[in-house]
Structure formats: C-alpha cells, structure tokens
C-alpha positions in Angstrom: 0.0 0.0 0.0 1.3 3.4 -0.9 0.5 6.4 1.3 -0.6 9.5 -0.7 -1.4 12.7 1.2 -2.9 15.9 -0.1 -3.9 17.7 3.1 -1.0 20.0 3.0 -1.8 21.3 -0.5 -5.5 21.2 0.2 -5.4 23.3 3.4 -2.1 25.3 3.1 -1.0 25.1 -0.5 -1.7 28.7 -1.3 -0.6 30.1 2.1 2.5 28.0 2.8 3.5 26.0 -0.3 6.9 24.8 1.0 5.3 23.5 4.2 2.5 21.8 2.1 5.2 20.1 0.0 7.1 18.9 3.0 3.9 17.5 4.5 2.6 15.8 1.5 5.7 14.7 -0.4 8.4 14.3 2.3 6.6 13.4 5.6 3.7 11.3 4.1 5.3 10.6 0.7 8.9 9.5 1.5 8.8 8.9 5.3 5.5 7.0 5.6 6.3 4.9 2.5 9.7 3.8 3.8 9.5 0.1 4.1 12.0 -0.3 7.1 9.1 0.0 9.5 5.8 -1.7 8.8 2.7 0.6 8.5 1.0 -0.7 11.7 4.1 -0.1 13.8 4.6 3.3 12.2 1.0 4.2 13.1 1.5 3.2 16.8 4.8 5.2 17.0 3.0 8.2 15.6 0.1 8.0 18.1 2.7 7.6 20.9 4.7 10.6 19.8 1.6 12.8 19.5 0.2 11.7 22.9 3.6 12.1 24.6 3.9 15.6 23.2 0.4 16.6 24.4 -1.0 17.0 20.8 -4.5 15.7 21.6 -6.2 17.6 18.9 -7.5 16.6 15.4 -4.0 15.5 14.3 -4.0 12.8 17.0 -7.6 11.9 16.1 -6.6 11.5 12.5 -3.6 9.3 13.4 -5.8 7.1 15.8 -8.2 6.6 12.9 -5.2 5.8 10.6 -3.9 3.3 13.2 -7.3 1.5 13.3 -7.4 1.5 9.5 -4.0 -0.1 9.4 -4.9 -3.0 11.7 -4.4 -1.7 15.3 -7.0 -3.4 17.4 -8.9 -1.8 20.4 -6.9 -4.1 22.7 -3.6 -3.0 21.2 -4.4 0.7 21.3 -5.7 0.5 24.9 -2.5 -1.3 26.0 -0.3 1.2 24.1 -2.1 4.2 25.7 -2.0 2.7 29.2 1.8 1.8 28.8 2.6 5.3 27.6 0.6 6.9 30.4 3.2 5.9 32.9 5.9 7.7 30.9 4.1 10.6 29.3 1.5 11.5 31.8 -1.9 10.3 33.0 -3.9 13.3 31.8 -2.5 12.8 28.3 -3.7 9.2 28.4 -7.2 10.4 29.5 -7.3 12.8 26.6 -6.1 10.1 24.1 -8.6 7.6 25.5 -11.4 10.1 25.0 -10.5 10.3 21.3 -9.8 6.5 20.9 -13.1 5.3 22.4 -15.0 7.2 19.7 -12.9 5.5 17.0 -12.8 1.9 18.3 -16.6 1.5 18.9 -18.0 -1.9 19.5 
C-alpha cells in the first residue's frame, strides 16, 4: 500500500506551499512509504509521539483513525495508551482515550 497525502496542499498550499510540499511529499510521501518499519508499527509510533507531546487535537484523532485502518485493534491501542501513560502522563492518556473510544466503537 502506498501512502498518498494531499492535506498540506488542500489546506495550506496557497498560504505555505513549501510546508505543504514537506507535509505531502516528504513526511507522508517519502517517510510514511519507507519500508523499514511496517505501517501498523509506524501508526503506533505516531500515536505515541503525539500523545507524549500533548497533541491531543484533530491530528491525534486522524492518526488514531489511521492506526485503526491499518490494523491496530482496540486491545492493542488501549494497551499502548496505558503503557505510555506511565511515561508521558496520566492526563495525556485520558485525553487520548477520549478520542480513541469514539474510533474503536464496538
């Protein structure tokens, strides 16, 4: 599966074309398509990085959905969030769980 992203150009292309290029072509184009890490693992790493940095906005929600779409189960994401809570902070875990529970509905 090849990752193709256009959000940078769609949302910022006219305002910040260089940033849009880095987002779409470098971050999601080259980095996300690098085969050294499988896509499911890459999704988990991204969720962990965003959670740990306190980015519990729509970007984390997008990456949680992406993780689910790439095979991360409810059991796996709850274990990941719980594990990271001890290292990154309990409130960050609460915020992440509040997003995740709406994505992994039964």
